[in-house]
N, C-alpha and C positions, 0 to 999 in steps of 0.2 A: 667050480666045475661047469656050471651052466653057462657062464660067460665064455669059457673056453670053447664049448661046442657052438655057441653063437658066432664067435669070430671065425671058427673053422668053416662053418656052413656058409657064412658070408663070403669068405675068401674063395671057397669052391664055386659058388654061384658067379662071382665076378670073374674067376678064372675061366669057367666054361663060356661065359658070354664073350670074353676077350678072344678065346680060342676060336669060337664060332665066327667072330668077325674077321679074324685073320685067315681062317680056313676057306672062306668063300672066295671064289675066283674073281679077279677084277672084271668089271663090266667092260667089254670091248664094244666100241661103237663101230659098227660096220656101215660103210658108205655103199649104197646100192649103185650098181652101174645102171645106165639109162639106155633104153632102146631108142633107135633112130626113129624120127617121125615117118609116118606112112608116105608122105610126099617127098621124102629124100630120094636122091639118086639110088636106083636099085643096087648098084655096086657098093655104094657107101653103106646102105642099109644092111646088106649081107655081111659086109666086113665088120660092122658094129655088132651084129648078132653073133658072129663067130668070135669076136674079141670078148664079148660078154661071157660066152661059154668057157673060153680059156681063162678069163679072169676068175670065174667061179671055181675053177680047178686049181687056182693058185699058180698058173703058168703065165707069170707076169710078162716075160720077154716076148712070148708068142702073142699075148693079148696086145702088147704095145705095138707090135708090127701090124696087127689087124686094124687097130685104131688109126695108125699112120696111113694105111692103105685106104681107109674110109675118107680121111682128110685129103688124100691125093685125088680121090674121085669127086669130093665135094667139100671144100674147105669151110663151108658155112653151116655145117651140122654141129650145133652147140653140144649135143650129147656126145659126139665123138671127141670133141675137145675136152669135155668134162671127164669122160672115161679114160682118155689118154693121161690127163692130169692125175687121176686117182692111181693109175698104173705106175706112172713115173714116181709118185710118192711112195708106193709100195717098193719100188726098186731103189729108193733112197736118193732119187734125183730131184730134190725139191726145187732147186733153181730152174730146172727145165720145166717142172710142172706149173710153176707160177703163171707164165703167159697163157697157158692153156686154160687154167681156171678163169683168168680174166677174160679171155676171148669167149669162153662159154657163157659167162655172165653178160657180156656185151651183146652177144648174139641172141640171148634169151632173157630179156629184162624182167619178165614176169614168171619165169619158171621157178616154182617153189622149191623143188629139190636142189637145184643149182644154187639159188640165192640163199637158202637157209642152211646150206652145207657148212658144218663146223670147220672143215678143211679150207673152204674158201675164205671164211672169216679171218683166218690168221694172215691173209695177204692184204688186208686193209680194204679201203673203199674202192668200189668198182665204178668206173664212169660209164653212165648209160648214154651220155650225149654222143659218144663215138659210134653208136649203133645205127648209123644211117647207112644201111647196106641194102640196096635194092635187089641184090641177087639172093638174099637170105630167104629161105622158105617161109611162107606165111601160113600160120596155123590158126585155128579158131582160138579165141581168148578163153582163159580159165578164170577170168575175173580179176579183181584187184589183188595182186599178190605181192608186192614189194619185198617181203622178207626182212631179215634183220638189218641188212645194209641199206634198205630204204629206197632202192632205185626202181622197183618194178612198177609197171603201170597197169597192165592188164587190159589196155585198150585194144583197138582194132589192130590186128597183125601181131600182137604179142602172144607169147606162149600161155 
């Protein structure tokens, strides 16, 4: 009789543990949208801000249009490329998103959020050598940041 209760108790404990593991919701990794730098074109900065608000509301198509508007005003805003790529991913347009992730990484070789982004990693290595763009905004350095892909420098003029 004692053995029977021991087995029953053990099965109940294991069952509760398994049920608890199955009942917990899966962890969703949210990628943050990024704000435009303060030295970005005012039109681009305003469009990125508006796009971020729409993105937070789950209004992907409207957010996409704002990020595209930002890039029309200033194509060198890495944050607008990154946010547009996130939005395109949410819309299921992964092939369209890829070049924007790459451009964001190329424009901001030391930007930790961009370079450490799990969604960027799935697209492979990002070349930093192509980032010779004199018209890109220059911001103060955040220090050595390279990220998982290894390209960041954090030197003068890097994010």
